[in-house]
TORPA-4810 file (N, C-alpha, C, O; in nm, 3 decimals):
<nodes>
NODE_1_0.085_-0.118_0.000_0.000_0.000_0.000_0.089_0.124_0.000_0.185_0.134_0.077_M
NODE_2_0.056_0.216_-0.086_0.132_0.340_-0.098_0.092_0.439_0.011_-0.019_0.435_0.064_K
NODE_3_0.184_0.527_0.042_0.166_0.628_0.146_0.041_0.714_0.122_-0.035_0.737_0.215_R
NODE_4_0.020_0.760_-0.001_-0.095_0.846_-0.032_-0.226_0.772_-0.009_-0.323_0.830_0.041_A
NODE_5_-0.230_0.645_-0.045_-0.352_0.565_-0.024_-0.379_0.544_0.125_-0.493_0.555_0.170_E
NODE_6_-0.275_0.514_0.201_-0.289_0.497_0.346_-0.336_0.626_0.410_-0.422_0.625_0.499_L
NODE_7_-0.280_0.739_0.366_-0.318_0.870_0.417_-0.466_0.899_0.390_-0.537_0.947_0.478_F
NODE_8_-0.513_0.870_0.269_-0.654_0.892_0.233_-0.745_0.804_0.317_-0.849_0.850_0.365_T
NODE_9_-0.708_0.679_0.335_-0.789_0.587_0.416_-0.796_0.634_0.562_-0.901_0.626_0.625_E
NODE_10_-0.684_0.682_0.615_-0.682_0.732_0.752_-0.770_0.856_0.766_-0.845_0.867_0.863_L
NODE_11_-0.763_0.948_0.671_-0.850_1.066_0.673_-0.998_1.024_0.673_-1.078_1.077_0.750_Q
NODE_12_-1.033_0.930_0.586_-1.172_0.884_0.577_-1.216_0.820_0.708_-1.329_0.840_0.752_N
NODE_13_-1.127_0.743_0.770_-1.162_0.678_0.896_-1.184_0.782_1.007_-1.278_0.771_1.085_W
NODE_14_-1.097_0.883_1.013_-1.112_0.988_1.114_-1.239_1.070_1.090_-1.308_1.106_1.186_L
NODE_15_-1.271_1.099_0.965_-1.396_1.171_0.935_-1.517_1.089_0.978_-1.610_1.143_1.037_R
NODE_16_-1.516_0.960_0.948_-1.627_0.872_0.986_-1.643_0.866_1.138_-1.754_0.851_1.189_A
NODE_17_-1.531_0.876_1.210_-1.535_0.875_1.356_-1.560_1.014_1.413_-1.561_1.032_1.535_A
NODE_18_-1.581_1.113_1.326_-1.611_1.251_1.362_-1.498_1.317_1.442_-1.522_1.394_1.535_E
NODE_19_-1.374_1.287_1.403_-1.257_1.353_1.460_-1.240_1.487_1.391_-1.261_1.498_1.271_F
NODE_20_-1.200_1.588_1.466_-1.157_1.715_1.408_-1.006_1.706_1.395_-0.937_1.682_1.494_A
NODE_21_-0.955_1.726_1.275_-0.812_1.712_1.255_-0.763_1.808_1.147_-0.841_1.858_1.066_F
NODE_22_-0.633_1.832_1.148_-0.565_1.911_1.046_-0.485_1.815_0.960_-0.423_1.721_1.011_D
NODE_23_-0.485_1.839_0.828_-0.411_1.754_0.735_-0.287_1.823_0.684_-0.287_1.944_0.661_S
NODE_24_-0.182_1.747_0.666_-0.059_1.792_0.603_-0.034_1.696_0.487_0.038_1.597_0.502_D
NODE_25_-0.093_1.727_0.373_-0.088_1.640_0.256_0.056_1.613_0.211_0.089_1.500_0.175_Q
NODE_26_0.141_1.715_0.213_0.279_1.699_0.167_0.357_1.595_0.246_0.440_1.523_0.191_D
NODE_27_0.330_1.587_0.376_0.401_1.493_0.463_0.317_1.372_0.500_0.359_1.289_0.580_N
NODE_28_0.196_1.360_0.441_0.104_1.250_0.470_0.085_1.236_0.621_0.100_1.127_0.678_A
NODE_29_0.052_1.348_0.684_0.038_1.350_0.829_-0.092_1.419_0.869_-0.142_1.508_0.800_A
NODE_30_-0.145_1.376_0.982_-0.267_1.434_1.040_-0.237_1.472_1.185_-0.157_1.406_1.252_L
NODE_31_-0.301_1.578_1.232_-0.282_1.621_1.371_-0.417_1.650_1.433_-0.507_1.703_1.368_A
NODE_32_-0.431_1.615_1.560_-0.554_1.642_1.633_-0.525_1.647_1.782_-0.420_1.601_1.828_F
NODE_33_-0.619_1.703_1.856_-0.607_1.709_2.002_-0.680_1.590_2.063_-0.781_1.545_2.010_A
NODE_34_-0.627_1.541_2.173_-0.688_1.429_2.244_-0.728_1.477_2.383_-0.646_1.534_2.456_V
NODE_35_-0.852_1.453_2.418_-0.901_1.480_2.554_-0.910_1.348_2.628_-1.006_1.273_2.610_N
NODE_36_-0.809_1.319_2.710_-0.810_1.196_2.787_-0.882_1.215_2.918_-0.935_1.322_2.946_G
NODE_37_-0.884_1.111_2.998_-0.947_1.120_3.130_-0.863_1.205_3.226_-0.916_1.265_3.318_K
NODE_38_-0.732_1.209_3.203_-0.641_1.277_3.296_-0.577_1.403_3.240_-0.505_1.473_3.311_R
NODE_39_-0.603_1.434_3.114_-0.542_1.553_3.056_-0.565_1.562_2.907_-0.635_1.479_2.848_G
NODE_40_-0.505_1.663_2.847_-0.519_1.685_2.704_-0.379_1.697_2.643_-0.290_1.757_2.703_Q
NODE_41_-0.362_1.639_2.526_-0.234_1.644_2.456_-0.259_1.644_2.307_-0.372_1.622_2.261_W
NODE_42_-0.155_1.669_2.230_-0.166_1.669_2.085_-0.116_1.537_2.029_-0.029_1.472_2.086_S
NODE_43_-0.173_1.499_1.916_-0.137_1.374_1.851_-0.114_1.401_1.703_-0.190_1.474_1.639_C
NODE_44_-0.010_1.342_1.649_0.021_1.353_1.506_0.040_1.211_1.455_0.111_1.131_1.516_R
NODE_45_-0.023_1.180_1.342_-0.010_1.048_1.281_0.052_1.068_1.143_-0.002_1.140_1.059_V
NODE_46_0.165_1.003_1.121_0.237_1.012_0.994_0.225_0.879_0.923_0.250_0.773_0.982_I
NODE_47_0.188_0.883_0.797_0.178_0.762_0.715_0.311_0.736_0.646_0.370_0.827_0.588_C
NODE_48_0.358_0.613_0.651_0.483_0.571_0.587_0.448_0.468_0.479_0.341_0.409_0.483_E
NODE_49_0.542_0.445_0.382_0.507_0.349_0.279_0.610_0.241_0.249_0.585_0.158_0.161_D
NODE_50_0.722_0.237_0.316_0.817_0.131_0.284_0.884_0.080_0.408_0.996_0.123_0.437_D
NODE_51_0.825_-0.008_0.485_0.696_-0.074_0.465_0.580_0.016_0.511_0.602_0.114_0.582_P
NODE_52_0.457_-0.018_0.470_0.341_0.062_0.513_0.332_0.062_0.666_0.334_-0.043_0.729_P
NODE_53_0.321_0.181_0.722_0.316_0.193_0.868_0.258_0.328_0.907_0.254_0.422_0.827_A
NODE_54_0.214_0.335_1.031_0.173_0.462_1.092_0.274_0.493_1.201_0.321_0.404_1.272_L
NODE_55_0.307_0.620_1.213_0.385_0.669_1.327_0.288_0.755_1.407_0.249_0.863_1.362_Q
NODE_56_0.248_0.709_1.526_0.160_0.787_1.612_0.248_0.856_1.715_0.317_0.791_1.793_V
NODE_57_0.245_0.989_1.713_0.333_1.068_1.800_0.246_1.160_1.886_0.174_1.245_1.834_I
NODE_58_0.254_1.142_2.015_0.178_1.225_2.109_0.276_1.317_2.182_0.386_1.276_2.219_C
NODE_59_0.235_1.441_2.202_0.317_1.540_2.272_0.239_1.593_2.392_0.124_1.636_2.380_R
NODE_60_0.303_1.588_2.507_0.240_1.636_2.630_0.260_1.787_2.641_0.364_1.838_2.600_F
NODE_61_0.162_1.858_2.696_0.172_2.005_2.707_0.245_2.049_2.834_0.205_2.145_2.899_P
NODE_62_0.350_1.978_2.868_0.423_2.004_2.992_0.568_2.031_2.957_0.635_1.947_2.897_I
NODE_63_0.617_2.148_2.994_0.759_2.179_2.974_0.836_2.133_3.097_0.802_2.168_3.210_A
NODE_64_0.938_2.055_3.075_1.021_2.004_3.184_1.115_2.115_3.231_1.187_2.172_3.149_V
NODE_65_1.116_2.147_3.361_1.212_2.247_3.410_1.355_2.200_3.382_1.385_2.080_3.390_P
NODE_66_1.442_2.293_3.348_1.579_2.259_3.310_1.651_2.174_3.415_1.729_2.085_3.381_A
NODE_67_1.624_2.201_3.542_1.693_2.126_3.647_1.634_1.987_3.671_1.686_1.912_3.754_D
NODE_68_1.526_1.951_3.599_1.465_1.818_3.616_1.481_1.730_3.493_1.426_1.620_3.488_K
NODE_69_1.556_1.776_3.393_1.569_1.700_3.268_1.624_1.559_3.294_1.571_1.462_3.240_V
NODE_70_1.728_1.547_3.372_1.789_1.416_3.399_1.690_1.327_3.475_1.674_1.210_3.441_V
NODE_71_1.625_1.380_3.577_1.530_1.301_3.656_1.412_1.256_3.571_1.366_1.142_3.583_A
NODE_72_1.362_1.344_3.484_1.250_1.307_3.397_1.296_1.202_3.295_1.220_1.111_3.263_V
NODE_73_1.418_1.214_3.246_1.473_1.113_3.155_1.474_0.975_3.220_1.438_0.876_3.157_G
NODE_74_1.515_0.969_3.346_1.515_0.842_3.419_1.373_0.791_3.444_1.347_0.671_3.436_L
NODE_75_1.281_0.882_3.475_1.141_0.844_3.494_1.085_0.784_3.365_1.018_0.681_3.370_L
NODE_76_1.110_0.848_3.251_1.060_0.797_3.124_1.124_0.662_3.090_1.059_0.576_3.032_L
NODE_77_1.250_0.644_3.126_1.316_0.516_3.108_1.239_0.407_3.184_1.216_0.298_3.132_H
NODE_78_1.200_0.438_3.308_1.122_0.342_3.387_0.982_0.320_3.329_0.931_0.208_3.333_N
NODE_79_0.920_0.426_3.276_0.790_0.411_3.210_0.803_0.314_3.092_0.715_0.230_3.071_F
NODE_80_0.911_0.326_3.017_0.928_0.243_2.898_0.938_0.094_2.930_0.907_0.011_2.845_N
NODE_81_0.983_0.060_3.051_0.983_-0.080_3.092_0.841_-0.135_3.108_0.820_-0.256_3.101_F
NODE_82_0.745_-0.046_3.128_0.608_-0.088_3.156_0.516_-0.084_3.034_0.402_-0.131_3.042_R
NODE_83_0.562_-0.031_2.922_0.478_-0.028_2.802_0.520_-0.141_2.709_0.638_-0.171_2.695_V
NODE_84_0.420_-0.203_2.646_0.452_-0.314_2.556_0.475_-0.268_2.413_0.547_-0.333_2.338_S
NODE_85_0.415_-0.156_2.374_0.432_-0.101_2.240_0.466_0.047_2.251_0.406_0.119_2.332_L
NODE_86_0.560_0.093_2.172_0.594_0.235_2.171_0.695_0.270_2.278_0.742_0.184_2.353_G
NODE_87_0.728_0.399_2.285_0.826_0.446_2.383_0.802_0.593_2.415_0.765_0.672_2.328_A
NODE_88_0.824_0.628_2.540_0.822_0.768_2.582_0.955_0.831_2.545_1.059_0.765_2.548_F
NODE_89_0.950_0.958_2.509_1.070_1.028_2.465_1.081_1.161_2.536_0.983_1.215_2.587_T
NODE_90_1.203_1.214_2.539_1.228_1.345_2.596_1.316_1.423_2.499_1.429_1.383_2.470_L
NODE_91_1.264_1.532_2.448_1.342_1.622_2.363_1.412_1.718_2.459_1.349_1.811_2.511_A
NODE_92_1.539_1.697_2.482_1.609_1.771_2.588_1.622_1.919_2.559_1.613_2.000_2.652_T
NODE_93_1.642_1.958_2.433_1.656_2.102_2.404_1.524_2.176_2.423_1.523_2.286_2.479_E
NODE_94_1.413_2.117_2.377_1.281_2.180_2.394_1.222_2.147_2.531_1.125_2.210_2.574_E
NODE_95_1.282_2.047_2.598_1.234_1.999_2.728_1.089_1.952_2.718_1.008_1.979_2.806_R
NODE_96_1.059_1.880_2.610_0.924_1.831_2.587_0.916_1.680_2.598_1.010_1.608_2.562_G
NODE_97_0.804_1.632_2.649_0.780_1.488_2.665_0.686_1.442_2.554_0.589_1.509_2.521_I
NODE_98_0.718_1.327_2.499_0.635_1.271_2.395_0.622_1.120_2.409_0.686_1.058_2.494_G
NODE_99_0.540_1.065_2.323_0.525_0.919_2.314_0.516_0.885_2.166_0.441_0.949_2.092_F
NODE_100_0.593_0.786_2.121_0.595_0.747_1.980_0.560_0.599_1.970_0.616_0.515_2.040_R
NODE_101_0.466_0.571_1.880_0.426_0.433_1.854_0.434_0.405_1.705_0.348_0.451_1.629_L
NODE_102_0.537_0.331_1.661_0.540_0.288_1.521_0.447_0.168_1.507_0.450_0.076_1.589_P
NODE_103_0.364_0.168_1.402_0.265_0.063_1.387_0.263_0.013_1.242_0.206_0.079_1.155_F
NODE_104_0.325_-0.103_1.215_0.324_-0.158_1.079_0.181_-0.195_1.036_0.103_-0.246_1.115_P
NODE_105_0.150_-0.168_0.911_0.019_-0.201_0.855_0.027_-0.339_0.789_0.115_-0.364_0.707_I
NODE_106_-0.064_-0.425_0.827_-0.069_-0.560_0.772_-0.176_-0.566_0.663_-0.289_-0.525_0.687_R
NODE_107_-0.145_-0.616_0.545_-0.242_-0.617_0.435_-0.361_-0.710_0.461_-0.468_-0.691_0.402_P
NODE_108_-0.345_-0.810_0.546_-0.453_-0.907_0.568_-0.558_-0.860_0.670_-0.664_-0.921_0.681_E
NODE_109_-0.531_-0.754_0.742_-0.624_-0.705_0.845_-0.696_-0.579_0.796_-0.638_-0.501_0.721_A
NODE_110_-0.822_-0.560_0.839_-0.894_-0.438_0.800_-0.824_-0.313_0.852_-0.780_-0.307_0.967_P
NODE_111_-0.813_-0.212_0.765_-0.745_-0.088_0.802_-0.812_-0.021_0.921_-0.743_0.030_1.010_L
NODE_112_-0.944_-0.019_0.925_-1.013_0.050_1.034_-0.975_-0.007_1.170_-0.958_0.067_1.267_S
NODE_113_-0.961_-0.139_1.178_-0.920_-0.201_1.305_-0.776_-0.164_1.340_-0.744_-0.143_1.457_E
NODE_114_-0.691_-0.156_1.240_-0.551_-0.121_1.265_-0.538_0.026_1.307_-0.459_0.058_1.396_Q
NODE_115_-0.616_0.114_1.244_-0.615_0.255_1.284_-0.660_0.268_1.428_-0.598_0.339_1.508_F
NODE_116_-0.770_0.199_1.461_-0.823_0.205_1.598_-0.722_0.150_1.698_-0.704_0.206_1.807_E
NODE_117_-0.657_0.041_1.661_-0.560_-0.020_1.752_-0.439_0.072_1.774_-0.395_0.091_1.887_H
NODE_118_-0.386_0.130_1.666_-0.267_0.215_1.676_-0.296_0.341_1.757_-0.226_0.372_1.853_A
NODE_119_-0.400_0.413_1.718_-0.432_0.540_1.786_-0.483_0.513_1.927_-0.448_0.586_2.020_I
NODE_120_-0.565_0.410_1.943_-0.618_0.376_2.076_-0.509_0.336_2.172_-0.510_0.377_2.288_G
NODE_121_-0.414_0.256_2.127_-0.303_0.213_2.213_-0.219_0.333_2.257_-0.185_0.346_2.375_T
NODE_122_-0.187_0.420_2.163_-0.107_0.539_2.197_-0.182_0.627_2.297_-0.124_0.673_2.395_A
NODE_123_-0.310_0.650_2.272_-0.387_0.740_2.359_-0.409_0.681_2.497_-0.401_0.753_2.596_C
NODE_124_-0.436_0.551_2.506_-0.452_0.488_2.639_-0.321_0.493_2.717_-0.320_0.519_2.837_R
NODE_125_-0.209_0.468_2.648_-0.079_0.471_2.715_-0.050_0.612_2.768_-0.003_0.628_2.880_T
NODE_126_-0.078_0.713_2.687_-0.055_0.851_2.729_-0.147_0.890_2.844_-0.104_0.955_2.939_C
NODE_127_-0.272_0.850_2.835_-0.367_0.884_2.941_-0.327_0.819_3.073_-0.337_0.881_3.179_D
NODE_128_-0.282_0.694_3.066_-0.238_0.626_3.188_-0.118_0.695_3.252_-0.106_0.696_3.374_D
NODE_129_-0.030_0.752_3.172_0.093_0.814_3.223_0.078_0.961_3.257_0.159_1.016_3.332_A
NODE_130_-0.023_1.027_3.202_-0.033_1.173_3.209_-0.027_1.226_3.352_0.052_1.316_3.380_F
NODE_131_-0.107_1.172_3.440_-0.115_1.225_3.576_0.019_1.214_3.649_0.065_1.309_3.712_Q
NODE_132_0.082_1.097_3.640_0.210_1.079_3.709_0.317_1.171_3.650_0.397_1.230_3.723_A
NODE_133_0.319_1.184_3.517_0.416_1.273_3.453_0.395_1.417_3.498_0.491_1.486_3.534_L
NODE_134_0.271_1.463_3.497_0.242_1.601_3.536_0.281_1.626_3.682_0.341_1.729_3.713_A
NODE_135_0.247_1.533_3.770_0.281_1.550_3.912_0.432_1.554_3.932_0.483_1.637_4.008_L
NODE_136_0.504_1.466_3.864_0.648_1.461_3.880_0.716_1.586_3.823_0.801_1.646_3.888_F
NODE_137_0.677_1.624_3.702_0.739_1.739_3.636_0.707_1.869_3.707_0.793_1.957_3.719_V
NODE_138_0.583_1.882_3.753_0.540_2.009_3.813_0.570_2.018_3.962_0.536_2.119_4.025_C
NODE_139_0.632_1.918_4.021_0.669_1.922_4.162_0.798_2.002_4.176_0.907_1.947_4.190_D
NODE_140_0.781_2.134_4.172_0.895_2.225_4.183_0.872_2.318_4.301_0.758_2.334_4.345_T
NODE_141_0.977_2.379_4.353_0.958_2.475_4.464_0.863_2.589_4.425_0.783_2.634_4.507_P
NODE_142_0.872_2.636_4.301_0.785_2.746_4.257_0.639_2.703_4.255_0.552_2.777_4.302_E
NODE_143_0.613_2.585_4.202_0.475_2.536_4.196_0.421_2.509_4.336_0.305_2.540_4.364_A
NODE_144_0.503_2.452_4.424_0.459_2.425_4.561_0.433_2.553_4.638_0.340_2.559_4.719_N
NODE_145_0.513_2.656_4.615_0.491_2.785_4.681_0.355_2.843_4.638_0.278_2.889_4.722_K
NODE_146_0.328_2.840_4.509_0.200_2.890_4.458_0.083_2.810_4.515_-0.019_2.867_4.554_L
NODE_147_0.097_2.678_4.519_-0.009_2.595_4.576_-0.034_2.629_4.723_-0.148_2.636_4.767_L
NODE_148_0.072_2.649_4.798_0.057_2.684_4.940_-0.014_2.818_4.957_-0.091_2.836_5.051_N
NODE_149_0.012_2.911_4.867_-0.056_3.040_4.873_-0.205_3.028_4.839_-0.287_3.102_4.893_E
NODE_150_-0.238_2.937_4.750_-0.376_2.924_4.703_-0.458_2.821_4.778_-0.581_2.825_4.774_L
NODE_151_-0.391_2.729_4.848_-0.460_2.619_4.917_-0.552_2.675_5.025_-0.512_2.762_5.103_R
NODE_152_-0.677_2.624_5.032_-0.768_2.669_5.138_-0.712_2.632_5.276_-0.646_2.529_5.292_P
NODE_153_-0.740_2.716_5.372_-0.697_2.696_5.509_-0.766_2.572_5.566_-0.888_2.558_5.555_N
NODE_154_-0.688_2.481_5.627_-0.743_2.356_5.682_-0.844_2.385_5.794_-0.945_2.315_5.804_A
NODE_155_-0.818_2.486_5.878_-0.911_2.520_5.986_-1.044_2.567_5.929_-1.150_2.533_5.981_E
NODE_156_-1.038_2.645_5.824_-1.159_2.694_5.761_-1.241_2.580_5.702_-1.364_2.580_5.712_L
NODE_157_-1.174_2.485_5.641_-1.244_2.372_5.581_-1.308_2.281_5.686_-1.412_2.221_5.659_L
NODE_158_-1.247_2.270_5.805_-1.299_2.180_5.907_-1.401_2.246_6.000_-1.463_2.176_6.080_S
NODE_159_-1.420_2.376_5.994_-1.510_2.445_6.088_-1.649_2.462_6.026_-1.688_2.574_5.991_S
NODE_160_-1.722_2.355_6.013_-1.857_2.360_5.956_-1.956_2.425_6.054_-2.053_2.488_6.012_R
NODE_161_-1.931_2.408_6.184_-2.026_2.459_6.284_-2.034_2.611_6.284_-2.139_2.668_6.312_A
NODE_162_-1.924_2.678_6.252_-1.926_2.824_6.258_-1.988_2.886_6.133_-2.003_3.008_6.125_S
NODE_163_-2.023_2.803_6.036_-2.083_2.854_5.913_-2.227_2.898_5.940_-2.302_2.824_6.003_S
NODE_164_-2.268_3.018_5.892_-2.405_3.064_5.913_-2.508_2.976_5.842_-2.627_2.983_5.876_P
NODE_165_-2.468_2.896_5.747_-2.563_2.811_5.676_-2.555_2.666_5.723_-2.605_2.577_5.655_T
NODE_166_-2.492_2.642_5.838_-2.483_2.508_5.893_-2.394_2.414_5.812_-2.424_2.295_5.801_G
NODE_167_-2.287_2.465_5.755_-2.195_2.382_5.680_-2.229_2.376_5.531_-2.158_2.312_5.454_G
NODE_168_-2.337_2.441_5.492_-2.377_2.439_5.351_-2.326_2.566_5.285_-2.338_2.674_5.342_R
NODE_169_-2.271_2.553_5.166_-2.219_2.669_5.096_-2.330_2.723_5.005_-2.387_2.650_4.925_L
NODE_170_-2.358_2.851_5.019_-2.458_2.915_4.934_-2.394_3.028_4.856_-2.320_3.109_4.911_E
NODE_171_-2.423_3.031_4.729_-2.374_3.140_4.644_-2.492_3.226_4.604_-2.593_3.175_4.554_L
NODE_172_-2.480_3.355_4.625_-2.590_3.446_4.589_-2.553_3.527_4.469_-2.632_3.610_4.423_N
</nodes>
């Protein structure tokens, strides 16, 4: 199967599934946003033709602080031991986290099932990792200071009896 044909089939499948996506005809690539259970990230699918394959590339919207690049690299290394397909990546100069899943296309299997398997596997893997990645990357002194400033006072939260509405919050 040629790259252009695979690209057209993928576009048709995404349209049928009512995905909103951007096309890059010159590079046989599609891009769309994914709303997972734990966060949102971008996804790009590139069609290849020798051999026929999809490259599913997800990018997390989290910039790694410069002083955590090595620690995040080790964390992603440990994540990669737990995934059966694909790999987490770290672009050290941009300090960006991604996930890449190469997916060979088999001529004997229906394309729609292969598209669903490739994109579904990448998105489930990213969704499973998103919360832990965000917590680890964002655990910085600056973020913790801001959280401490914004966190509700524990005494205020536990004093239901002193509330004029008997512990019920009313907004007028």
